[in-house]
DSSP file (Angstrom, degrees, kcal/mol; ACC not computed):
  #  RESIDUE AA STRUCTURE BP1 BP2  ACC     N-H-->O    O-->H-N    N-H-->O    O-->H-N    TCO  KAPPA ALPHA  PHI   PSI    X-CA   Y-CA   Z-CA
    1    1 A M              0   0    0      0, 0.0     2,-0.1     0, 0.0     0, 0.0   0.000 360.0 360.0 360.0 139.1   36.4  132.2  -93.5
    2    2 A S     >  -     0   0    0      1,-0.1     4,-2.4     4,-0.0     5,-0.2  -0.309 360.0-108.5 -78.7 167.2   33.0  130.5  -93.6
    3    3 A V  H  > S+     0   0    0      1,-0.2     4,-2.6     2,-0.2     5,-0.2   0.886 121.4  55.1 -63.3 -38.1   32.4  126.9  -92.7
    4    4 A K  H  > S+     0   0    0      1,-0.2     4,-1.9     2,-0.2    -1,-0.2   0.922 108.6  47.8 -60.4 -43.0   31.8  126.1  -96.3
    5    5 A D  H  > S+     0   0    0      2,-0.2     4,-2.2     1,-0.2    -2,-0.2   0.900 111.0  50.8 -66.0 -40.0   35.2  127.6  -97.2
    6    6 A E  H  X S+     0   0    0     -4,-2.4     4,-2.2     1,-0.2    -2,-0.2   0.925 109.7  50.1 -62.6 -43.7   36.9  125.7  -94.4
    7    7 A L  H  X S+     0   0    0     -4,-2.6     4,-2.3     1,-0.2    -1,-0.2   0.859 109.2  52.2 -65.6 -34.9   35.4  122.4  -95.6
    8    8 A T  H  X S+     0   0    0     -4,-1.9     4,-2.3     2,-0.2    -1,-0.2   0.895 108.2  50.8 -67.1 -39.1   36.6  123.2  -99.1
    9    9 A V  H  X S+     0   0    0     -4,-2.2     4,-2.1     2,-0.2    -2,-0.2   0.905 110.5  49.4 -65.1 -39.2   40.1  123.7  -97.9
   10   10 A I  H  X S+     0   0    0     -4,-2.2     4,-2.5     2,-0.2    -2,-0.2   0.914 109.0  53.2 -64.7 -41.4   40.0  120.4  -96.0
   11   11 A Q  H  X S+     0   0    0     -4,-2.3     4,-1.9     1,-0.2    -2,-0.2   0.916 109.4  47.7 -59.1 -44.3   38.7  118.7  -99.2
   12   12 A R  H  X S+     0   0    0     -4,-2.3     4,-2.2     1,-0.2    -1,-0.2   0.882 110.2  52.7 -65.7 -37.4   41.6  120.1 -101.2
   13   13 A S  H  X S+     0   0    0     -4,-2.1     4,-2.5     2,-0.2    -2,-0.2   0.903 108.4  50.7 -62.7 -41.0   44.0  119.0  -98.5
   14   14 A L  H  X S+     0   0    0     -4,-2.5     4,-2.5     2,-0.2    -1,-0.2   0.862 108.0  52.2 -63.9 -36.4   42.6  115.4  -98.6
   15   15 A E  H  X S+     0   0    0     -4,-1.9     4,-1.9     2,-0.2    -1,-0.2   0.906 110.1  49.0 -67.1 -39.7   43.0  115.4 -102.3
   16   16 A D  H  X S+     0   0    0     -4,-2.2     4,-2.3     2,-0.2    -2,-0.2   0.915 110.8  51.5 -60.9 -43.4   46.7  116.4 -101.8
   17   17 A L  H  X S+     0   0    0     -4,-2.5     4,-2.7     1,-0.2     5,-0.2   0.912 107.6  51.8 -60.7 -43.3   47.1  113.7  -99.2
   18   18 A D  H  X S+     0   0    0     -4,-2.5     4,-2.2     1,-0.2    -1,-0.2   0.901 109.8  48.8 -60.7 -40.5   45.6  111.1 -101.6
   19   19 A R  H  X S+     0   0    0     -4,-1.9     4,-2.0     2,-0.2    -1,-0.2   0.910 111.9  49.1 -66.1 -40.9   48.1  112.1 -104.3
   20   20 A A  H  X S+     0   0    0     -4,-2.3     4,-2.1     2,-0.2    -2,-0.2   0.904 110.5  50.5 -66.6 -39.2   51.0  111.9 -101.8
   21   21 A I  H  X S+     0   0    0     -4,-2.7     4,-2.6     1,-0.2    -1,-0.2   0.900 107.9  54.7 -63.5 -39.2   49.9  108.4 -100.6
   22   22 A G  H  X S+     0   0    0     -4,-2.2     4,-1.7     1,-0.2    -1,-0.2   0.906 107.1  49.1 -59.4 -42.3   49.7  107.4 -104.3
   23   23 A R  H  X S+     0   0    0     -4,-2.0     4,-1.6     1,-0.2    -1,-0.2   0.885 111.1  50.6 -66.7 -36.3   53.3  108.4 -104.8
   24   24 A L  H  X>S+     0   0    0     -4,-2.1     4,-3.4     1,-0.2     5,-0.5   0.892 107.0  54.3 -66.0 -37.6   54.3  106.4 -101.6
   25   25 A E  H  X5S+     0   0    0     -4,-2.6     4,-1.7     1,-0.2    -1,-0.2   0.873 107.3  51.1 -63.4 -36.2   52.5  103.4 -102.9
   26   26 A Q  H  <5S+     0   0    0     -4,-1.7    -1,-0.2    -5,-0.2    -2,-0.2   0.881 118.1  37.2 -66.8 -36.9   54.5  103.6 -106.1
   27   27 A R  H  <5S+     0   0    0     -4,-1.6    -2,-0.2    -5,-0.1    -1,-0.2   0.884 131.1  26.5 -84.2 -40.0   57.8  103.8 -104.3
   28   28 A L  H  <5S-     0   0    0     -4,-3.4    -3,-0.2    -5,-0.2    -2,-0.2   0.634 111.0-110.4 -99.4 -15.5   57.0  101.4 -101.4
   29   29 A G    ><< -     0   0    0     -4,-1.7     3,-1.0    -5,-0.5     6,-0.2   0.109  21.5 -98.7  95.4 146.5   54.4   99.1 -102.9
   30   30 A K  T 3  S+     0   0    0      1,-0.2    -1,-0.1    -4,-0.1    -4,-0.1   0.689 117.3  66.0 -74.3 -17.1   50.7   98.9 -102.1
   31   31 A G  T 3  S+     0   0    0     -6,-0.1    -1,-0.2    -3,-0.1     2,-0.1   0.591  70.1 115.6 -82.0  -8.9   51.3   95.8 -100.0
   32   32 A A    <>  -     0   0    0     -3,-1.0     4,-2.3     1,-0.1     3,-0.2  -0.423  66.1-138.4 -63.0 129.0   53.3   97.8  -97.3
   33   33 A L  H  > S+     0   0    0      1,-0.2     4,-2.3     2,-0.2     5,-0.2   0.895 100.6  49.8 -58.6 -45.0   51.4   97.6  -94.1
   34   34 A D  H  > S+     0   0    0      1,-0.2     4,-2.1     2,-0.2    -1,-0.2   0.857 110.6  50.6 -64.4 -36.2   52.0  101.2  -93.2
   35   35 A V  H  > S+     0   0    0     -3,-0.2     4,-2.6     2,-0.2    -1,-0.2   0.918 110.6  49.4 -68.0 -44.0   50.9  102.5  -96.6
   36   36 A R  H  X S+     0   0    0     -4,-2.3     4,-2.2     2,-0.2    -2,-0.2   0.902 111.3  49.1 -60.4 -42.0   47.7  100.4  -96.4
   37   37 A R  H  X S+     0   0    0     -4,-2.3     4,-2.7     2,-0.2    -1,-0.2   0.885 110.9  50.3 -64.6 -39.2   47.0  101.8  -93.0
   38   38 A L  H  X S+     0   0    0     -4,-2.1     4,-2.2     2,-0.2    -2,-0.2   0.912 110.5  49.2 -64.1 -42.1   47.6  105.4  -94.2
   39   39 A R  H  X S+     0   0    0     -4,-2.6     4,-1.8     2,-0.2    -2,-0.2   0.893 112.2  48.9 -64.7 -39.4   45.3  104.8  -97.2
   40   40 A A  H  X S+     0   0    0     -4,-2.2     4,-2.1     2,-0.2    -2,-0.2   0.920 110.5  50.5 -65.7 -43.6   42.6  103.5  -94.8
   41   41 A D  H  X S+     0   0    0     -4,-2.7     4,-2.1     1,-0.2    -2,-0.2   0.898 109.0  51.3 -61.4 -40.6   43.0  106.5  -92.4
   42   42 A A  H  X S+     0   0    0     -4,-2.2     4,-2.1     1,-0.2    -1,-0.2   0.882 107.8  53.4 -62.7 -38.3   42.7  108.8  -95.4
   43   43 A G  H  X S+     0   0    0     -4,-1.8     4,-2.2     2,-0.2    -2,-0.2   0.901 107.4  50.7 -62.1 -41.4   39.5  107.0  -96.3
   44   44 A H  H  X S+     0   0    0     -4,-2.1     4,-2.6     1,-0.2    -2,-0.2   0.899 108.6  52.5 -63.7 -40.6   38.1  107.6  -92.8
   45   45 A L  H  X S+     0   0    0     -4,-2.1     4,-2.5     2,-0.2    -1,-0.2   0.897 107.6  51.0 -62.7 -40.3   39.0  111.3  -93.1
   46   46 A R  H  X S+     0   0    0     -4,-2.1     4,-2.0     2,-0.2    -2,-0.2   0.917 111.3  48.4 -62.9 -42.2   37.0  111.5  -96.3
   47   47 A E  H  X S+     0   0    0     -4,-2.2     4,-2.0     2,-0.2    -2,-0.2   0.907 111.2  50.1 -64.2 -41.8   34.0  109.8  -94.7
   48   48 A D  H  X S+     0   0    0     -4,-2.6     4,-2.4     1,-0.2    -1,-0.2   0.899 109.5  51.5 -65.2 -38.9   34.2  112.2  -91.7
   49   49 A L  H  X S+     0   0    0     -4,-2.5     4,-3.0     2,-0.2    -1,-0.2   0.893 107.2  52.8 -62.9 -39.0   34.4  115.2  -94.0
   50   50 A A  H  X S+     0   0    0     -4,-2.0     4,-2.2     1,-0.2    -1,-0.2   0.895 109.4  49.3 -63.5 -39.1   31.3  114.0  -95.8
   51   51 A L  H  X S+     0   0    0     -4,-2.0     4,-2.2     2,-0.2    -2,-0.2   0.911 110.8  50.3 -66.0 -41.1   29.5  113.7  -92.5
   52   52 A L  H  X S+     0   0    0     -4,-2.4     4,-2.3     2,-0.2    -2,-0.2   0.936 110.0  50.4 -60.6 -46.6   30.6  117.3  -91.6
   53   53 A R  H  X S+     0   0    0     -4,-3.0     4,-0.9     1,-0.2    -1,-0.2   0.906 111.5  47.8 -60.3 -39.8   29.4  118.6  -95.0
   54   54 A A  H  < S+     0   0    0     -4,-2.2     3,-0.3     1,-0.2    -1,-0.2   0.890 115.5  45.1 -67.4 -37.0   26.0  116.9  -94.5
   55   55 A G  H  < S+     0   0    0     -4,-2.2    -2,-0.2     1,-0.2    -1,-0.2   0.760 108.0  58.3 -76.3 -25.6   25.8  118.4  -90.9
   56   56 A A  H  < S+     0   0    0     -4,-2.3    -1,-0.2    -5,-0.2    -2,-0.2   0.671  81.2 101.9 -80.3 -17.8   26.9  121.8  -92.0
   57   57 A A  S  < S-     0   0    0     -4,-0.9     3,-0.1    -3,-0.3    -3,-0.0  -0.460  87.0-104.2 -67.5 137.2   24.1  122.3  -94.4
   58   58 A P        -     0   0    0      0, 0.0    -1,-0.1     0, 0.0    -2,-0.1  -0.323  42.6-101.6 -60.4 140.7   21.4  124.5  -93.0
   59   59 A P        -     0   0    0      0, 0.0     2,-0.7     0, 0.0    -4,-0.0  -0.362  31.7-121.9 -65.5 142.5   18.4  122.5  -91.9
   60   60 A V        -     0   0    0     -3,-0.1    -3,-0.0    -2,-0.0     0, 0.0  -0.760  28.4-160.0 -88.5 118.0   15.5  122.6  -94.4
   61   61 A E        -     0   0    0     -2,-0.7     3,-0.1     1,-0.0     0, 0.0  -0.797  22.0-112.4 -98.9 140.5   12.4  124.0  -92.7
   62   62 A P        -     0   0    0      0, 0.0     3,-0.1     0, 0.0    -1,-0.0  -0.406  45.1 -93.9 -67.2 147.9    8.9  123.3  -94.0
   63   63 A P        -     0   0    0      0, 0.0     2,-0.1     0, 0.0     0, 0.0  -0.301  45.4-103.5 -61.9 145.0    7.3  126.5  -95.4
   64   64 A L        -     0   0    0     -3,-0.1     2,-0.4     1,-0.0    -3,-0.0  -0.428  34.4-147.6 -69.7 143.3    5.0  128.3  -92.9
   65   65 A Q        -     0   0    0     -2,-0.1     2,-0.3    -3,-0.1    -1,-0.0  -0.918  15.9-115.6-115.6 143.1    1.3  127.8  -93.4
   66   66 A M        -     0   0    0     -2,-0.4     2,-0.5     1,-0.0     0, 0.0  -0.568  25.6-157.0 -75.5 132.1   -1.4  130.3  -92.6
   67   67 A V        -     0   0    0     -2,-0.3     2,-0.5     2,-0.0    -1,-0.0  -0.959   8.2-144.8-110.9 123.9   -3.8  129.3  -89.9
   68   68 A T        -     0   0    0     -2,-0.5     2,-0.5     0, 0.0    -2,-0.0  -0.759   9.2-160.4 -92.0 128.4   -7.1  130.9  -89.9
   69   69 A V        -     0   0    0     -2,-0.5     2,-0.1     2,-0.0    -2,-0.0  -0.943  20.7-127.0-110.7 124.2   -8.7  131.7  -86.5
   70   70 A S        -     0   0    0     -2,-0.5     0, 0.0     1,-0.1     0, 0.0  -0.358   2.2-143.9 -70.8 148.3  -12.4  132.2  -86.6
   71   71 A D        +     0   0    0     -2,-0.1    -1,-0.1     2,-0.1     3,-0.1   0.525  67.3 110.5 -87.3  -7.3  -13.9  135.3  -85.1
   72   72 A T  S    S-     0   0    0      1,-0.1    -2,-0.0     0, 0.0     0, 0.0  -0.383  80.0 -99.5 -68.3 146.5  -17.0  133.5  -83.8
   73   73 A P        -     0   0    0      0, 0.0    -1,-0.1     0, 0.0     2,-0.1  -0.290  40.0-105.8 -64.9 151.2  -17.2  133.1  -80.0
   74   74 A Y        -     0   0    0      1,-0.1    -3,-0.0    -3,-0.1     0, 0.0  -0.367  40.9 -92.4 -71.7 155.6  -16.2  129.8  -78.5
   75   75 A D    >   -     0   0    0      1,-0.2     3,-2.1    -2,-0.1     4,-0.3  -0.574  31.5-139.8 -68.0 122.3  -18.8  127.4  -77.1
   76   76 A P  G >  S+     0   0    0      0, 0.0     3,-1.5     0, 0.0    -1,-0.2   0.729  96.9  72.4 -60.4 -21.8  -19.2  128.3  -73.4
   77   77 A S  G >  S+     0   0    0      1,-0.3     3,-0.9     2,-0.2     4,-0.3   0.697  83.5  70.6 -68.7 -15.1  -19.4  124.6  -72.5
   78   78 A L  G <  S+     0   0    0     -3,-2.1    -1,-0.3     1,-0.2     3,-0.2   0.782 104.1  40.2 -65.6 -25.8  -15.7  124.4  -73.2
   79   79 A W  G X  S+     0   0    0     -3,-1.5     3,-1.2    -4,-0.3    -1,-0.2   0.241  81.5 114.6-107.8  10.2  -15.1  126.4  -70.1
   80   80 A K  T <  S+     0   0    0     -3,-0.9    -1,-0.2     1,-0.3    -2,-0.1   0.881  88.1  25.9 -53.6 -48.1  -17.7  124.7  -67.9
   81   81 A D  T 3  S+     0   0    0     -4,-0.3    -1,-0.3    -3,-0.2     2,-0.2   0.262  98.2 115.4-102.6  12.0  -15.3  123.1  -65.4
   82   82 A A    <   -     0   0    0     -3,-1.2     2,-0.3     7,-0.0    -3,-0.1  -0.552  58.0-134.9 -86.0 148.2  -12.5  125.5  -65.7
   83   83 A D        -     0   0    0     -2,-0.2     2,-0.5     6,-0.1     6,-0.1  -0.740  21.6-116.2 -95.0 146.9  -11.2  127.8  -63.0
   84   84 A D  B >>  -A   88   0A   0      4,-0.6     3,-1.7    -2,-0.3     4,-1.0  -0.720  36.4-116.2 -79.2 125.2  -10.4  131.4  -63.6
   85   85 A E  T 34 S+     0   0    0     -2,-0.5    -1,-0.1     1,-0.3     4,-0.0  -0.374  97.5  15.5 -62.8 135.4   -6.7  132.0  -63.0
   86   86 A G  T 34 S+     0   0    0     -2,-0.1    -1,-0.3     1,-0.1    -2,-0.0   0.187 116.5  72.8  88.0 -16.8   -6.1  134.4  -60.1
   87   87 A L  T <4 S-     0   0    0     -3,-1.7    -2,-0.2     1,-0.2     2,-0.1   0.591  89.8-140.7-103.7 -14.3   -9.6  134.0  -58.8
   88   88 A G  B  <  -A   84   0A   0     -4,-1.0    -4,-0.6     6,-0.1    -1,-0.2  -0.302  44.9 -23.6  84.3-172.7   -9.4  130.5  -57.4
   89   89 A C    >   -     0   0    0      4,-0.2     3,-1.2    -6,-0.1    -6,-0.1  -0.349  58.4-119.2 -75.0 155.3  -12.0  127.8  -57.5
   90   90 A R  T 3  S+     0   0    0      1,-0.3    -1,-0.1    -2,-0.1    -7,-0.0   0.848 112.8  49.0 -64.6 -35.5  -15.7  128.7  -57.8
   91   91 A D  T 3  S+     0   0    0      2,-0.1     2,-0.3     0, 0.0    -1,-0.3   0.412 110.0  58.8 -89.3   5.6  -16.7  127.1  -54.5
   92   92 A R  S <  S-     0   0    0     -3,-1.2     2,-0.2     0, 0.0     0, 0.0  -0.878  85.5-106.3-128.7 160.6  -13.9  128.9  -52.5
   93   93 A R        -     0   0    0     -2,-0.3    -4,-0.2     1,-0.1    -2,-0.1  -0.584  34.5-112.7 -83.7 148.0  -12.9  132.5  -51.9
   94   94 A A              0   0    0     -2,-0.2    -6,-0.1    -6,-0.1    -7,-0.1  -0.539 360.0 360.0 -73.6 146.5  -10.0  134.1  -53.5
   95   95 A P              0   0    0      0, 0.0    -1,-0.1     0, 0.0    -8,-0.1   0.509 360.0 360.0 -69.2 360.0   -7.2  134.9  -51.0
């Protein structure tokens, strides 16, 4: 089962839980402390599920953009103070 399917199953279960809590409220009264706590807990579960759904969505990546690289040679002054890798510094011998 995919994550989306699992989240849908949880959503249906929460809806069943809400209906069951509603039936308890009719029998025990909405003022009963345990029923109020159960209703609040079910609300927290709905909020957590909404966060999971938001986090389970694949991230939206910006479309790739083409970058053009010129074929013209680079300005040699860019490399004026650079050392050649593997050859060492200009004023010293390579090992």
